[in-house]
LUMRO-786093 format. One record per atom (N, C-alpha, C, CB): residue in three letters; atom name; x, y, z. Coordinates in steps of 0.1 Angstrom, whole numbers. Glycine has a CB too. Layout:
N
<site code="Ala" site="CA" c1="X" c2="Y" c3="Z"/>
...
END
This chain:
38
<site code="Met" site="N" c1="8" c2="-12" c3="0"/>
<site code="Met" site="CA" c1="0" c2="0" c3="0"/>
<site code="Met" site="C" c1="9" c2="13" c3="0"/>
<site code="Met" site="CB" c1="-9" c2="0" c3="12"/>
<site code="Gln" site="N" c1="20" c2="12" c3="8"/>
<site code="Gln" site="CA" c1="28" c2="24" c3="8"/>
<site code="Gln" site="C" c1="34" c2="27" c3="-5"/>
<site code="Gln" site="CB" c1="39" c2="22" c3="19"/>
<site code="Glu" site="N" c1="39" c2="17" c3="-12"/>
<site code="Glu" site="CA" c1="45" c2="19" c3="-25"/>
<site code="Glu" site="C" c1="35" c2="25" c3="-35"/>
<site code="Glu" site="CB" c1="50" c2="6" c3="-31"/>
<site code="Thr" site="N" c1="22" c2="21" c3="-34"/>
<site code="Thr" site="CA" c1="12" c2="26" c3="-43"/>
<site code="Thr" site="C" c1="9" c2="41" c3="-40"/>
<site code="Thr" site="CB" c1="-1" c2="18" c3="-42"/>
<site code="Ala" site="N" c1="9" c2="44" c3="-27"/>
<site code="Ala" site="CA" c1="6" c2="58" c3="-23"/>
<site code="Ala" site="C" c1="17" c2="67" c3="-28"/>
<site code="Ala" site="CB" c1="5" c2="59" c3="-8"/>
<site code="Ala" site="N" c1="30" c2="62" c3="-27"/>
<site code="Ala" site="CA" c1="41" c2="70" c3="-31"/>
<site code="Ala" site="C" c1="41" c2="72" c3="-46"/>
<site code="Ala" site="CB" c1="55" c2="63" c3="-27"/>
<site code="Ala" site="N" c1="37" c2="62" c3="-54"/>
<site code="Ala" site="CA" c1="36" c2="63" c3="-68"/>
<site code="Ala" site="C" c1="25" c2="73" c3="-72"/>
<site code="Ala" site="CB" c1="33" c2="49" c3="-74"/>
<site code="Leu" site="N" c1="14" c2="73" c3="-64"/>
<site code="Leu" site="CA" c1="3" c2="82" c3="-68"/>
<site code="Leu" site="C" c1="6" c2="97" c3="-64"/>
<site code="Leu" site="CB" c1="-10" c2="78" c3="-61"/>
<site code="Ser" site="N" c1="14" c2="98" c3="-53"/>
<site code="Ser" site="CA" c1="17" c2="112" c3="-48"/>
<site code="Ser" site="C" c1="26" c2="120" c3="-58"/>
<site code="Ser" site="CB" c1="23" c2="111" c3="-34"/>
<site code="Glu" site="N" c1="35" c2="113" c3="-64"/>
<site code="Glu" site="CA" c1="44" c2="120" c3="-73"/>
<site code="Glu" site="C" c1="37" c2="127" c3="-85"/>
<site code="Glu" site="CB" c1="54" c2="111" c3="-79"/>
<site code="Pro" site="N" c1="28" c2="120" c3="-93"/>
<site code="Pro" site="CA" c1="21" c2="126" c3="-104"/>
<site code="Pro" site="C" c1="12" c2="137" c3="-98"/>
<site code="Pro" site="CB" c1="13" c2="116" c3="-111"/>
<site code="Ser" site="N" c1="6" c2="135" c3="-87"/>
<site code="Ser" site="CA" c1="-3" c2="146" c3="-81"/>
<site code="Ser" site="C" c1="6" c2="158" c3="-78"/>
<site code="Ser" site="CB" c1="-9" c2="141" c3="-68"/>
<site code="Thr" site="N" c1="18" c2="157" c3="-73"/>
<site code="Thr" site="CA" c1="26" c2="168" c3="-70"/>
<site code="Thr" site="C" c1="30" c2="175" c3="-83"/>
<site code="Thr" site="CB" c1="39" c2="164" c3="-62"/>
<site code="Leu" site="N" c1="34" c2="167" c3="-93"/>
<site code="Leu" site="CA" c1="37" c2="173" c3="-106"/>
<site code="Leu" site="C" c1="26" c2="181" c3="-112"/>
<site code="Leu" site="CB" c1="42" c2="162" c3="-116"/>
<site code="Leu" site="N" c1="14" c2="175" c3="-110"/>
<site code="Leu" site="CA" c1="2" c2="181" c3="-116"/>
<site code="Leu" site="C" c1="-1" c2="195" c3="-109"/>
<site code="Leu" site="CB" c1="-10" c2="172" c3="-114"/>
<site code="Leu" site="N" c1="0" c2="195" c3="-96"/>
<site code="Leu" site="CA" c1="-2" c2="207" c3="-88"/>
<site code="Leu" site="C" c1="8" c2="218" c3="-92"/>
<site code="Leu" site="CB" c1="-1" c2="205" c3="-73"/>
<site code="Val" site="N" c1="21" c2="214" c3="-94"/>
<site code="Val" site="CA" c1="31" c2="223" c3="-98"/>
<site code="Val" site="C" c1="28" c2="228" c3="-112"/>
<site code="Val" site="CB" c1="45" c2="216" c3="-98"/>
<site code="Gly" site="N" c1="24" c2="219" c3="-121"/>
<site code="Gly" site="CA" c1="21" c2="224" c3="-134"/>
<site code="Gly" site="C" c1="9" c2="233" c3="-135"/>
<site code="Gly" site="CB" c1="17" c2="211" c3="-143"/>
<site code="Ile" site="N" c1="-1" c2="231" c3="-126"/>
<site code="Ile" site="CA" c1="-12" c2="240" c3="-126"/>
<site code="Ile" site="C" c1="-8" c2="253" c3="-120"/>
<site code="Ile" site="CB" c1="-24" c2="234" c3="-117"/>
<site code="Ser" site="N" c1="1" c2="253" c3="-110"/>
<site code="Ser" site="CA" c1="5" c2="266" c3="-104"/>
<site code="Ser" site="C" c1="13" c2="274" c3="-114"/>
<site code="Ser" site="CB" c1="14" c2="263" c3="-92"/>
<site code="Leu" site="N" c1="22" c2="267" c3="-121"/>
<site code="Leu" site="CA" c1="30" c2="275" c3="-131"/>
<site code="Leu" site="C" c1="21" c2="279" c3="-143"/>
<site code="Leu" site="CB" c1="42" c2="265" c3="-137"/>
<site code="Gly" site="N" c1="12" c2="271" c3="-147"/>
<site code="Gly" site="CA" c1="2" c2="275" c3="-157"/>
<site code="Gly" site="C" c1="-6" c2="287" c3="-153"/>
<site code="Gly" site="CB" c1="-7" c2="263" c3="-161"/>
<site code="Gly" site="N" c1="-10" c2="287" c3="-141"/>
<site code="Gly" site="CA" c1="-18" c2="298" c3="-136"/>
<site code="Gly" site="C" c1="-10" c2="311" c3="-136"/>
<site code="Gly" site="CB" c1="-23" c2="296" c3="-122"/>
<site code="Ile" site="N" c1="2" c2="310" c3="-131"/>
<site code="Ile" site="CA" c1="11" c2="322" c3="-131"/>
<site code="Ile" site="C" c1="14" c2="327" c3="-145"/>
<site code="Ile" site="CB" c1="25" c2="319" c3="-124"/>
<site code="Ala" site="N" c1="16" c2="318" c3="-154"/>
<site code="Ala" site="CA" c1="18" c2="321" c3="-168"/>
<site code="Ala" site="C" c1="6" c2="328" c3="-174"/>
<site code="Ala" site="CB" c1="22" c2="309" c3="-177"/>
<site code="Leu" site="N" c1="-6" c2="323" c3="-172"/>
<site code="Leu" site="CA" c1="-18" c2="329" c3="-177"/>
<site code="Leu" site="C" c1="-20" c2="343" c3="-171"/>
<site code="Leu" site="CB" c1="-30" c2="320" c3="-173"/>
<site code="Gly" site="N" c1="-17" c2="344" c3="-158"/>
<site code="Gly" site="CA" c1="-19" c2="357" c3="-151"/>
<site code="Gly" site="C" c1="-10" c2="367" c3="-158"/>
<site code="Gly" site="CB" c1="-15" c2="356" c3="-136"/>
<site code="Lys" site="N" c1="3" c2="364" c3="-161"/>
<site code="Lys" site="CA" c1="12" c2="373" c3="-167"/>
<site code="Lys" site="C" c1="7" c2="377" c3="-181"/>
<site code="Lys" site="CB" c1="26" c2="367" c3="-168"/>
<site code="Ile" site="N" c1="2" c2="367" c3="-188"/>
<site code="Ile" site="CA" c1="-2" c2="369" c3="-202"/>
<site code="Ile" site="C" c1="-15" c2="378" c3="-202"/>
<site code="Ile" site="CB" c1="-6" c2="356" c3="-209"/>
<site code="Leu" site="N" c1="-24" c2="376" c3="-192"/>
<site code="Leu" site="CA" c1="-36" c2="384" c3="-191"/>
<site code="Leu" site="C" c1="-32" c2="399" c3="-187"/>
<site code="Leu" site="CB" c1="-45" c2="379" c3="-181"/>
<site code="Thr" site="N" c1="-23" c2="400" c3="-178"/>
<site code="Thr" site="CA" c1="-19" c2="414" c3="-173"/>
<site code="Thr" site="C" c1="-12" c2="421" c3="-185"/>
<site code="Thr" site="CB" c1="-10" c2="413" c3="-161"/>
<site code="Leu" site="N" c1="-4" c2="414" c3="-192"/>
<site code="Leu" site="CA" c1="3" c2="420" c3="-204"/>
<site code="Leu" site="C" c1="-7" c2="424" c3="-214"/>
<site code="Leu" site="CB" c1="14" c2="411" c3="-209"/>
<site code="Gly" site="N" c1="-17" c2="416" c3="-216"/>
<site code="Gly" site="CA" c1="-28" c2="419" c3="-226"/>
<site code="Gly" site="C" c1="-35" c2="431" c3="-222"/>
<site code="Gly" site="CB" c1="-37" c2="407" c3="-227"/>
<site code="Tyr" site="N" c1="-39" c2="432" c3="-209"/>
<site code="Tyr" site="CA" c1="-46" c2="444" c3="-205"/>
<site code="Tyr" site="C" c1="-38" c2="457" c3="-206"/>
<site code="Tyr" site="CB" c1="-51" c2="442" c3="-190"/>
<site code="Arg" site="N" c1="-25" c2="455" c3="-203"/>
<site code="Arg" site="CA" c1="-16" c2="467" c3="-204"/>
<site code="Arg" site="C" c1="-14" c2="471" c3="-218"/>
<site code="Arg" site="CB" c1="-2" c2="464" c3="-198"/>
<site code="Ala" site="N" c1="-14" c2="461" c3="-227"/>
<site code="Ala" site="CA" c1="-12" c2="464" c3="-242"/>
<site code="Ala" site="C" c1="-25" c2="472" c3="-247"/>
<site code="Ala" site="CB" c1="-10" c2="451" c3="-250"/>
<site code="Gln" site="N" c1="-37" c2="469" c3="-241"/>
<site code="Gln" site="CA" c1="-49" c2="476" c3="-245"/>
<site code="Gln" site="C" c1="-49" c2="490" c3="-241"/>
<site code="Gln" site="CB" c1="-61" c2="468" c3="-240"/>
<site code="Asp" site="N" c1="-43" c2="493" c3="-229"/>
<site code="Asp" site="CA" c1="-42" c2="506" c3="-224"/>
<site code="Asp" site="C" c1="-32" c2="514" c3="-232"/>
<site code="Asp" site="CB" c1="-39" c2="506" c3="-208"/>
END
């Protein structure tokens, strides 16, 4: 059971990191887009 939990935790962590980086990237793109309109 422990091995399975460890195997499942790694992809979840990578997914969370990917979502976090994606959110930051989207935020920067949106802010740059709004600034460009001004």
